N, C-alpha and C positions, 0 to 999 in steps of 0.2 A: 559700234563701229569702233575699230582698232584704232589703236594710238597713232601707228604709222599712217593709218589713212587720214586721221583726223589732222596730224602734222603736216601732210601733203595739202590737205584741203586749206588749211590756213596759210602754207605758202602761196598756193594759187590765189586765195583772196588779196593777199600783200601783194601779189605782182599786180592785180587789177588795180587795186588803191594806188600802187605807184605809177601805173599807167595812165590816170585821171588826175594824177597829182593831188590826192587827197589821202587823208588818214584812214585808218579801216572804221574808225569811229565814224566818221563822215559817211563812208561808203555803206555802212549798215542803218546809220540815221540812229545810233544810240549813244550814250556816253556823254561826257561833259563837253567833249570837244567836236561831237557830231556836227555842230552847228558853222564849226569854222574850217576855211577852206586850208590847205597846206601853207600856202604864203602867208596868212594871218596867224598861223601856230607859229611859223617860223620866227614872224616879227615879235609875238609875246615872248618866244623863247630868248630872241635877242635884246629884247627892253631889260629881261633881268640880268643882263651881262654889263649893263651901262652903269656908269658912276651913279650914285644916289641922287645929286643934284640934278644931272642930265635927265634921269629917269623921272624925278618931280616935275621939272619943266614940262615934259611930254605929258605925263599924266594931266597936269593942270591944262595944257592945251585941248587935250582930248575931254576933259572935263567941260571945257569953255562951249566948244564944238557941240556937245551932247546936250547941254544946258539950253543954249540958244535952238536947236533942232526940235527939242521938246517944246520951248516956249512957243515956236513958229506954230507947231502941230495944235497945241492947245489953243491958241487965236484963231487958227483956222476952222476947228471945229465948230466955233462959234457962230 
């Protein structure tokens, strides 16, 4: 396959991913970001722009919710 055809194919795949509002990783089901939709990825990127104290507060809150969910799942499995 020529480089030009490969580039055109990649552009087409990117347009499809954009149409579904997902990343290319998500579209093909590979890569570290494949499990995240575009909105989640955008939120993660925006978290990195926050001040350290605000980012820490949000992470602490998320950790609390995740810990509580895991605890509920553990007790529900009994």
